[in-house]
C-alpha positions, 0 to 999 in steps of 0.5 A: 499499500502507498501512503494514500491507501494506508490513510484510507485503510485506516479511516475505513477500519475505524468505520467498520469497527463502529458499524455493521453493514446493512444485511440484505434480506435472506443474506445467507443466500447471497454471494459476497465479493470484495476488493481491497487496498493491498490487492488487485483482484476481486475476492468473490464466491463468498457466503456467510452463515451469521451476521457476526461472521461478516462483521469479523470479515469486514473489520479484519480485512477492511475492504475498499469495496463491498458487494453482494449478489442481487440473486439468491442461491442455494449455495452462494459460496460455490466456486462456479455460477453453475454450482451455486444453483440460482433461485431468483433475483432482485430487479435492479436499476442502476443509474450512474452519472458517467452516463449523463450527457456532458458529464465530463464538464460537470463537477461532482456535485452537479453530477449528483444533482442531475443523477438524483433527478433522473432517479426521481423520474425513473421511480415516479414515472416508471416504477411507481406509476407505470409499472405499479410498484409501491413505495415499500417495494422499491428500495433506493440506495445512494451508491456511495459514488456517482449514482443510485440504485433501485431494488425491487423485490416483489415475489412476482419479479424474482424469477424473470429471466434476462429477456424479460428484464431487457423488455422492461428496459426497452419500455422504460427507455422508449426503445422501439416506440412506434409513433403511429401507435401513439398518434395513429392516423384517422382515415376520413373520406372527404370526397369522391372523384369519378374516373375512367376506371370508377369512383375514387374516394379521397381520404384525409389522414389526420393524426389522433391524440391519446385521450386524457385517461390513457396510461403509460407512454400514451399519457406521457406523450399526450402531456409532452405534446401539451408542452410542445404546443404551449412552447410553440405558442409562446416562444419565438420560432427561432428559439423554438428551433433551438430547443427542438433540434429535429426541426432545425432545418424547417423554414421560420415562415413555416413555424410562424404559420404553425404558431398562428394556427396553434394559437387559434386552436390549442384551446380545443385541440386536446378536448377533441383528441385529434389533430384534424383541426390542423393543417398537414404541415403543422401535424407533421411538425408536431409528430416529428418533434414528438418522435425525435425530440420528446420520446427521448426526453420523456424516457427513463435512464437505465443501465441495461446490462445491470438490469438485464443481469440476473447474477450481478454483484451490487454495492453493500448498503452500509459499506463505504465506497473506495473512491469517495469514502462515502457511505452506501446509504439506503433512502426512502423516496421522500428522502431522495428528493433532498438527498445530498450525499456530501452532506448526508452520506459522510460517516460520522466516524471520520473526525474533524482532526486536520490532515495535511494534504497536497491538491493535485489541482485547484478545486472547490468543495462544499461538504458537511456545511463547509466551503473549501477553496483548495489549492496546493499544500493545505490542511482539511478535516479528516472527512474531507481528506478521505473524500479528496484522496479517494477521488484522486484529487489530492495526496496525503501529506505536503508535496515534499513528504509525498515525494519522499515516500519510499516505494513498497514492494 
């Protein structure tokens, strides 16, 4: 271990001597896995018969990362997956900030705010609303790093296979959503024309709008269409084109005409649930926006490989994350709304005692109600040092001391 790893090891040991990880239900049926400060491999295929066995392991070995299986096994400590004898698995939704658009330009705090918003959308719009789970069936956990997990443990989902779980991912992400199913054509005869071969009937193809009592994606797209119509009525067409990239090639004059048309009709558009009162051009603009812009914005964020994997290891609640020192924290849906990990997931076992560190580059940090402007050699409370060193933003000690650390073999 180098000096940074030794510092984190001591802080984690102090934490585990005072805290027992939160045991998952039926924990004797779970596989456990761990990573360590002084080893490069993952130690897995482990099972524990008693809570005290897990406690002794954590305090004695002091892992840098701790995991448990989302699956239940008859023999969780068997050395191969086939020998474990799979019994079922939780349904897991993992949201990590590294999947966010523009994540590289965000600060850690900004990423946490954005990914929290994504988790609230996933839980409220899809898990609780569309899929019908109750709040006591959806268990939310801050991962200790840059994201959140949602665990569903109802009996009816335990035996779902990989294929069925992928279908849930497709539903939440809107993958393969058929716009003609959401806004179907209503074909209405408008006139008849006599030709040499007989009579030809002209048909108007107008789009229908899902009714107010719709559910799922139809309800979501109806509400999204309301937002688009209101935006087009109230916003300058040039600004509107920037907000909805799918129509950036449209002529401004065309949008102005659509705007004038919608201002006259938006009061009754959603009462009649049809676009028949709009010109074909305006209908096409709205449907294009809904298909290419809004469907993505209204979808949920899901890490597909995690949800589809029925033999996944996931972070152990009550453990601490090796790259931040923050606690893997279970929270309710109500707590999620205002949850700030840098204030609420910092273990109390890390002290206020000042620690010498050297920043790798200037940075700002808001943590536990304090603001830090950090640069070069400085002193910070132990809890801030754990976070900064874990995130590789700083090294323990002052620069001269860091350079003089001997190499350990």
